[in-house]
N, C-alpha and C positions, 0 to 999 in steps of 0.2 A: 438787656442780658447779653446780647452779642458783643456790644462794645466792651462790657466788663470782662467777658471771657477772652476777648482778643487783646485786652490790656491797652485799649486805645483811650487816650485822654479826650474829654469832650466837655463842652459847656452846655448845660441844659437850660432851655427857656420854656417855661410852662405857659401855654395859651389857655385862656378860659374857653369853655365849650361854646359860648355864644360869639366868640371872635371869628367872624367869617372873613373879615377884611384882610388880616395878616396872611393866612394861607392862600387866599385868592390872589393877593399881590405877589406872593412868592412863586406859586406854581400854577395859578389860573383856576384853582378850585379849592373847596373846603375839604381838606384831607390831611391827616396826620399819620405818622410822623413826617417831618420834613428835616432834612439835614443839609448843611452847607459845608462842603469840603473843597478847599482851594477855590473859593468863589463860585463853585458849581452847586446849584440847588437841586436836590432830588427828593422824591417821596417814594412811597411804597416800600414797606419794611424789607421784603425779600430782596428787592433790587439794591437797596442800601447795603444790606449784609453782603451780597455777592460782590459789590464793588470794594467794600472795606476788608473782606476776608481774602486778602491777596495770596495767602498760603493755603487756602481751602481747609482751614482748621475745622470749620463747621460742616464740611462736605456739602456746601450749599447748592451744589449742582445735582445732588442726589436726593432731592425732595421726594421724588418717586410718586407713588400713588397715595401718599398720606394726605394730600390736600383735601380730597373729598371727605375723608374720615375726620380731619380736623375741623372742617366746616360744619359737619354734623354735630360734633361735640360743642363747637363754638356757639351754634344756634341755640342749643339747649341751655348751655351755661349762661348765655346772655339773657335768655328769657327768665332764668332763675335769679340772676343777681342784679339786674337793672333796677328793680324796685327798691333794693337795699343800697346798691352802689351809689345812688344819687345823694346819699347822706354822708358820704365820705368827704374828707377835707378838700378834695379837688373841685368841689362844686360850691360856688357862691350861690346865694338864692337866685340871682339872675341866670346864672349858668344852669342851675337845676331846672328852672322853668323852661328854658330853651331846650335842654336835652329831653325832658319829658315830652314836650310838644313834638319835637322831631321824631323821637323813637316810637312814640305812641302811634304815629301814622303807620308805621311798619308792623309793630308788634301788638298793638292794642293797648288799652288803658293799663297803666302799671298796677292799680289795685286788683284788676282781674288776673294779671300775670302772677301776682303774689298768691292769689287764691288757688292757682293751678300748680303750686309748688310741688305737691306730692306727685302729680302727673309727670312733671318735668324730671324730678329726681328718679322716678321709675324708668324713664327713658334713658337717663344718663347712666344708671347703674351698670347695665351690661357693657356699655362702651368703656367705662372706667375699668371694669374687670378684664376686658379684652386687652387694654393697654397694660394693666398690671401683669398679665401673663406673658407679656413681651418685654419686660424690663430685665436687661442682662448686663449691667445694672441700669443702662439707659435704654431708650426705646429701640428695640431690635439692634442694639449696638453695645459694644464694650466701652465706647467713648461717647461723649456728649456731641450731638450733631445739631444741625438746623431743625431737625424734626423735634428734638427735645425743647428747643426754644419756642417753636410753634405750639407744642402741647402745653408746656408750662405757662405760656402767656395766656392761654385760655383757662386752664384748670386753676391757676392762681386766683382767679376771680371768685372762686368758691369760698375763699377765706372770709369774704364779707357777708356770707349767708349765715344768719344766726343759727347756731346749733348744728351746722353741717358737720358731719364726722367723716374725715378721711380715714381710709384703712392705714395701718402702720406702714405698709409697703409704699403706698402712694405718698404719704406724708414724708417718709424718709427720702424718697426720690425727689420730691419738690425741694426739700431742705438741701439735698446734695446739689441740685441745679442752682439753687440760690447761692450756695457757698462758692461754687466754681465760677459763677458769673458775677459775683459781687453785687447781686440784685438787692436793692433796698426799696421796696414798694413805698411810695409816698415820700421818699427822702427829699425830693425836690420841693415838696410843699412845706416842709419844716425848716428848710435852710434859711439862713439870714440873707436878706437881699440888700 
C-alpha cells in the first residue's frame, strides 16, 4: 500500500510460508516483508516505509499512540481470520501445514479459533466503531497517513471471513484506501511468472 501511494515502482517476489531459508539468508531471521533498495536489504514494514517516504507523505514519523490500538485490533483480526485465511491462494498444501503448525503454537488449534468466532467479533466491534467515529475521512486525518496503512493492513483481512459484514462507512474507507494506494490483494499470486 505504501509503495502504491508513493508511486514507487517495485518487483514483488512471493515467498512460500514454509521458506525459512531465503529470509534467513537475507536478514538472518524468518521475517517478512524484506526489501532490497540499492543493494541494501531491510525488513520491518515501518522502517521500510520511513526510508522510502523521503517527502514524509505518509507522516510516518507521527505513528503516535496508535501502535497499541492497532496491535489490539490485529490480535483479534488474526484470531478471526487465520482459520479461513489458510485456504486463500497464497498457501500451497505444504505452506498451509507449516503455517498452521507454527501459528497454532501461539494461538491454539485453528478449529477452536473458528469456534470462538462470535467471541472475537464481539471484542472487535467496539474497536471498529471507535475507528469509524474517527474517520475524517481518514483515521484522525483529512489525508491518508501511515496510521491508515497500518489499520487497513489489519482490517483488510476480514474480507476472507465468510459472511463478515462491514458497515458502509468502514467499507467505503477501505475502498478509498485501496484506490489511493493501488492495492490489489493477491495480485502477485495471479500474475504470470
